[in-house]
Backbone as CSV, one residue per row, in Angstrom:
resi,resn,N_x,N_y,N_z,CA_x,CA_y,CA_z,C_x,C_y,C_z
1,UNK,-150.079,49.975,40.986,-149.724,49.318,39.774,-148.998,50.269,38.766
2,UNK,-149.350,51.588,38.788,-148.650,52.499,37.962,-147.201,52.655,38.360
3,UNK,-146.914,52.527,39.512,-145.531,52.648,40.007,-144.610,51.497,39.493
4,UNK,-145.174,50.274,39.489,-144.546,49.171,39.011,-144.292,49.340,37.377
5,UNK,-145.261,49.811,36.769,-145.130,50.045,35.239,-143.973,51.010,34.998
6,UNK,-143.988,52.108,35.844,-142.841,53.129,35.607,-141.534,52.609,35.866
7,UNK,-141.427,51.777,36.902,-140.169,51.154,37.309,-139.759,50.167,36.024
8,UNK,-140.590,49.443,35.578,-140.355,48.547,34.387,-139.894,49.326,33.183
9,UNK,-140.533,50.417,32.987,-140.265,51.211,31.741,-138.861,51.814,31.871
10,UNK,-138.565,52.369,33.072,-137.243,52.913,33.300,-136.105,51.898,33.239
11,UNK,-136.457,50.675,33.680,-135.448,49.646,33.727,-135.104,49.146,32.238
12,UNK,-136.199,49.057,31.405,-136.032,48.706,29.980,-135.257,49.793,29.318
13,UNK,-135.607,51.013,29.568,-134.917,52.138,29.037,-133.435,52.171,29.366
14,UNK,-133.083,51.879,30.612,-131.708,51.777,30.999,-130.997,50.707,30.352
15,UNK,-131.593,49.533,30.201,-130.894,48.467,29.453,-130.701,48.780,28.008
16,UNK,-131.599,49.375,27.428,-131.527,49.768,25.989,-130.433,50.750,25.797
17,UNK,-130.333,51.788,26.721,-129.308,52.782,26.543,-127.950,52.160,26.814
18,UNK,-127.791,51.318,27.798,-126.626,50.608,28.111,-126.181,49.742,26.924
19,UNK,-127.061,49.064,26.267,-126.696,48.274,25.085,-126.226,49.216,23.922
20,UNK,-126.858,50.267,23.702,-126.305,51.168,22.648,-125.081,51.825,22.961
21,UNK,-124.785,52.158,24.233,-123.507,52.678,24.619,-122.408,51.613,24.369
22,UNK,-122.700,50.415,24.785,-121.714,49.286,24.577,-121.543,49.002,23.177
23,UNK,-122.536,49.068,22.319,-122.476,48.675,20.926,-121.669,49.813,20.143
24,UNK,-121.967,51.011,20.372,-121.462,52.198,19.561,-120.383,52.976,20.127
25,UNK,-120.265,53.140,21.430,-119.417,54.227,21.924,-118.158,53.556,22.610
26,UNK,-118.262,52.327,23.246,-117.107,51.776,23.951,-116.224,51.074,22.972
27,UNK,-114.904,51.027,23.118,-114.036,50.385,22.263,-114.233,48.765,22.347
28,UNK,-114.151,48.114,21.231,-114.312,46.718,21.269,-113.284,45.943,22.045
29,UNK,-112.105,46.476,22.244,-111.107,45.930,22.992,-111.475,45.593,24.433
30,UNK,-112.428,46.392,25.009,-112.854,46.100,26.323,-113.579,44.759,26.418
31,UNK,-114.197,44.329,25.365,-115.041,43.215,25.532,-114.547,42.084,24.666
32,UNK,-113.248,42.136,24.183,-112.746,41.094,23.396,-112.389,39.861,24.306
33,UNK,-112.571,38.662,23.731,-112.308,37.381,24.504,-110.822,37.331,24.659
34,UNK,-110.460,36.919,25.839,-109.053,36.726,26.120,-108.540,35.379,25.774
35,UNK,-109.418,34.510,25.226,-109.115,33.173,24.785,-108.339,33.248,23.465
36,UNK,-107.089,32.868,23.473,-106.383,32.831,22.193,-105.651,31.479,22.103
37,UNK,-106.072,30.621,21.207,-105.636,29.253,21.204,-104.367,29.247,20.211
38,UNK,-104.209,30.165,19.307,-103.086,30.208,18.398,-103.036,29.153,17.329
39,UNK,-104.127,28.428,17.259,-104.218,27.369,16.189,-105.079,27.841,15.111
40,UNK,-104.626,27.482,13.874,-105.247,27.906,12.690,-106.301,26.812,12.336
41,UNK,-107.137,27.107,11.384,-108.225,26.189,10.944,-107.704,25.112,10.017
42,UNK,-106.522,25.437,9.406,-105.999,24.465,8.415,-104.492,24.355,8.604
43,UNK,-103.843,23.828,7.569,-102.329,23.714,7.695,-101.705,24.989,7.428
44,UNK,-102.392,25.966,6.843,-101.714,27.219,6.475,-101.639,28.236,7.705
45,UNK,-102.415,27.861,8.801,-102.409,28.712,9.995,-103.044,30.158,9.797
46,UNK,-104.105,30.169,8.984,-104.695,31.442,8.724,-105.476,32.046,9.951
47,UNK,-105.794,31.165,10.941,-106.393,31.654,12.189,-107.867,32.126,11.812
48,UNK,-108.507,31.555,11.073,-109.914,31.957,10.643,-111.007,31.558,11.681
49,UNK,-110.634,30.692,12.606,-111.709,30.263,13.534,-111.190,30.717,14.909
């Protein structure tokens, strides 16, 4: 049972560290959505949505 708890702790730790690295260290351009409709939200084409 102890081994299972240690595995779970290390797994949660790895996920948390991975999230922090993604959030703060990696550039946002790696995770930017490739979907670009080119349509604006109104008649002025501001592209706010």
